[in-house]
N, C-alpha and C positions, 0 to 999 in steps of 0.2 A: 377685500377688507381694507379699510382705510387705517393708516397709522397716524395718529394724532401727535403733533409736536407738543411736548409739555415743557414749558420753560422752567428753569430752576427757580424755586422759591424757598428761601431759607425757612426752616421750621420754627426758628425762634425770632420773634419780632420785637421784643422789648427786653430791657435789662432784668436779669434774674436777681432775686435776693439771695445772698449767701451768708452763712454763719461764719464770720471771720474768726470767731473764737476757736474754731476747730483747727486752725492753722497756726503753727508757731512762727512760720515765715511768710510774710506778705510783701510783695514788691509792686511798685507802680512804675513800670518802665516807660521812658519817653521813646526809646528806640527798641523795637522788637525784631529779633532775628528768627526767620521762619524758612528753613532752619539748617544749621550745620549738621544736625543729627539725623535728619530724614528728609524726604522730598515731600513737603507739605503741599505745594501747588499740584504735584502730579497725583497724589493719593489721598490727601486729606483737606482738599480745598473747601468742601461743603462744611466739614467740621470747623475749619478755621473761621469762615464767615459767621457761622452760628455762634461761635465763642465770642467773636468781636461784638456781635449784637447782644449777647448775654452780658457782656461787660467784664468777663474774666475767663481764665482757664486755669487748669491745675497742671503743674509740672512735677514729675516724680524724679527725685534724685536717683540716678542709676547705681550709685555706690551704697547708699544707706536706705533707699526706698522711702525717704521722708517726702511728704507732699508739700509743695509750695504754692501758695495762691498768687496768681499773676493777674493783677487788675489793670484794665486798659483805660482807666479814666484819664490818665495823663499821656497816653500813647499818641505820638504825632507822626511816627514813621515806622514802616515795616520794610525790612530788607528781605526779599525773597531769594532763596537759593534753590535752583531746580535744574533738572535735565529734561523736563517736559512740563512747562507751565501751561500747556494748552487747556487743561480742565479749569484753570483759574481765570483765564481770559474772560469768560462770559460772566464771571462773578465780580470783575473789577468795577462795574457800575455800582454794585452794592457797597464796595469799599469807598468809592468816590462820594457816595451819599453820606458816609460817616465822616467825610472831610479828613481822612487820614492819608498822608503821603506814602509813597512807596517807590522803590526801584528794584531791579532784578540782577542777580548774579546768575547768568544762564550758562551752565556748563554744556558745551556742545563739542564732543570729541568724535573721532572716527575710529572706533575699535571693533567695527563689525566683523572684519575678516578674522580678527584675533579672538573673538567671542568673550571679550572682557566685560561687556555691558549687555548681558543677555536679554534684559527686559525693557530696554529703552526702545522707543519707536524707530522706524527706519530713518536713516540720515536725511533723506529728502524731506520727510515729514517734519523733522526737527528744524531743518533750515526754513521751511515754510512757516512754522510756528514762530521762529525768531523774527522773521520779517514782519509777520502779522502783528506781533507784540510791539516791535519797534515802530511800525507805522501808526499804531494806536496811541502809544504813550510817549513817543519821542526816543530817538536813538541814544540820547544821553542817559536815559534811564534803563538801558539794557546793555549790560556789560558781558562781553563774550569771554568765557573761560575755556581754554583747552587745558584740562586739569584732571589728573596729573599727566605729565609726559612720562611714558613708560617705554623702556627698552627691553626687548626679548632677543632670544637667539635668532628669531626670524624677522624682527622689526628693528632696523638700524636707525641712526640719526637721519640719514637720507630719506628713509621710509617715513619717519615721523614728519619731516618737513614737507614731504609731498602731501601728507594727509592735512596738515595745517593749511597749506596753500590751497588745496581743493576747497576747503571750507571758507577760508579767508577771502578768496576771490568772489565768493557769493554773499559774504556778510559785511564786507568792509564799509559799504555804504549805509549800513543799518546799525552801526555802533561806533563809539569813539575810542574804545579801549579793548585790548586783549590782555588777559591775565593768565599766567600759567605757573605751574610748579613742577618740580622733579619728584618722581615717585620715591618716597623714603621707605622702602619696603623693609629694610633692616630694623626699623624702629617698631614694627608691629608684627608680633609673632603670629597672630591669627591670620594676618594677610599673607604671610609666607606660607602658612599651612593651606589656605584656600587656593593659592596659586599652584602649589604642588599638587593638590587634589585635581585641579583643572589641567594638569600636565603642561603648565606654561613655564618655560625656562626663562626667567627674568634676569636682567643684567642691571647692576647698580650704576648710577651716575657718579662719576668723579668730577672734579672741577674742570679737568681738561675737556671732558665730554659736554659738560654744561656750557662751557664757553664756545665750543664748536657749534652746538645747537643755537646758542644766542646769536652768534655771528650770522648763521644762515637765516635765522628769523629776522634779524635786522635788515638783511638784504631784501627779503620778501617784503618787508614793511615799507620799503621805498615806493612801492606801488600802491600801498594802502593808506599810509599816513595815519596810523593808529597810535595811541599811547600804549606802550608796552610796559608791563610790570610783572614782577614775580610775587608769589604769595608765600610768606613765611620762609624765605630762603636766606641763608647767611651769605652766600656767594655774592660778590659785587659784580654786576654786569653793566655798570654805568658807561663803560667804554663802548658798549653797543647801543647806547641810548635806552637802556632798560632800567626802570626804577624799582624800588621796593614798594609794594602795594599796601593800601589800607582798604580792605574790602568794605567794611563799614566805616565810611570816610567822611570826616567832618568838612574837608575841603569840597568834596562833591556835594555834600548836603547843603553847604552854603551857596554853591553854584545853582543847584536845582530848586531849592525851596526857601529862598531868601525872604519871601513874603510871610513865612510862618514865624510869627514872633516868639512863640513858646519854644520852637525848635532852635531858633537862633540863640535864644537865651541859654538853652541847654548846652550848645557847643561854644558859647561865649563869644558870639559875634555881635558887634554893634551894628544894628540895621542902618543907622544914620551914616556910618562910614564904611559899610560893608562892600568890600571889593577884594577879590583874590589877588589883586595886583597893588593894593594900597599898603603903604608902610603903617598906616594907622590901624589896620586890621590886626588885632591881637588874638592869638590862639589861646584858648582856655587850657590851663594846666590840669593834669590829673584825669584826662579823658580816656587814656588807654585802658582797654579791657584787661584787667589783671587776671581774669579767669581763663584767658587764652594762652597759647604758647608764647614763650619769651620773644620769638621773632615775629609774632603776629603784630601788625600795625593797627588793628581795628580799634575804634573807640568803643566805649562801654555800651552794651545792649543786653537784652534778656532773651536767650534762646528758649523757645517753647516746644522744641522737638523732643523726640524720644529715640534712643538707640534701639536697634533690632526691630525696626518697623518699615524700613525702606524696601519696597518690593522690586526695585530695579535689580537688586542682587548682583551688583557689580563685583567682579572677582577680587579687585584690589581694595575694596571698601573696608575702612577701619571701624565703621559704625555698626556693622552687623557681625554677630558671632557665627551664625549659620542660617541656611535657608529654612530649616525646620523651626527655629526660634522665631524667625520673621513671620512665617505662615501662622504659627500659633498666636503670636501677638496680633497680627492683622485680623484674625478671626474674632478677636475680642473688641475690635474698634466699633464705636457707635458714633454716628454723625452728630448727635446732640450730647455726647458724653462730656464730662468736665475735662478729661485728659484724652490724649490720643488712644491710649490703651488702659 
């Protein structure tokens, strides 16, 4: 019996009409985040392209359950966050046809032995996906994240560095940047509970341990020559050549997409004098995303993800309450629905 290959075809082919009067809140984001709250590329890529083609999606506020209409008529950039963007790769031509820009924050950790990321693909598969994506869209558009850095009774700084080295030796020619953060477990009670249930004895990072890891990482990077940056960390690691990061980054946007007039207007860059090294290039004020943590350097965007929907079920994740809630919500998902759940 022959198995016929069936290429992906989005079910929605034209913009839908929507009754905007039903929504008290309507936004028209220039930059869309997809997503800090769940892994859209891994689990909801078909839904995502269907919503782009429909011209809108609906985001549900997790605190008050109010529905917000998100219209894509002004969207010029999507920043994807993922631990497995492989399902999205075959859909990228559909996004290209819509002439929407994108780049990826690709989290690629190695916690296989520790069981911290139970549902991500094998490390070798993820490395191959990273390389495939980089070769397709360019290494400047694929940022490697080892995030978060976690210490346990059985995983020391030396052990973490060995893990980073193993991956970095295979990825450094496929990206320009490595972003990392230190697990802030004390700030999330549900994460503490999940780690205890999994019988993982975690250890907190103090500044001394942070600088020890940064020093080791800086030594590794002499062979890679990547830009190193921390995500939403207060500690200064500049002595090790490590910067504070902006994951949704106006400087990177200007570097990658300078030909997009609307996008350049949004970030306040003059195309006639646009140069990351020019004194004439002025940065637009008020771009910082006020909805993020104080230490977050990201510029303004609209996140369209939903909590309690990521099926990776990483033990340290702050975005899921429990596996049961995730399974229940995932069962409600429909590829042509307005919202993820």
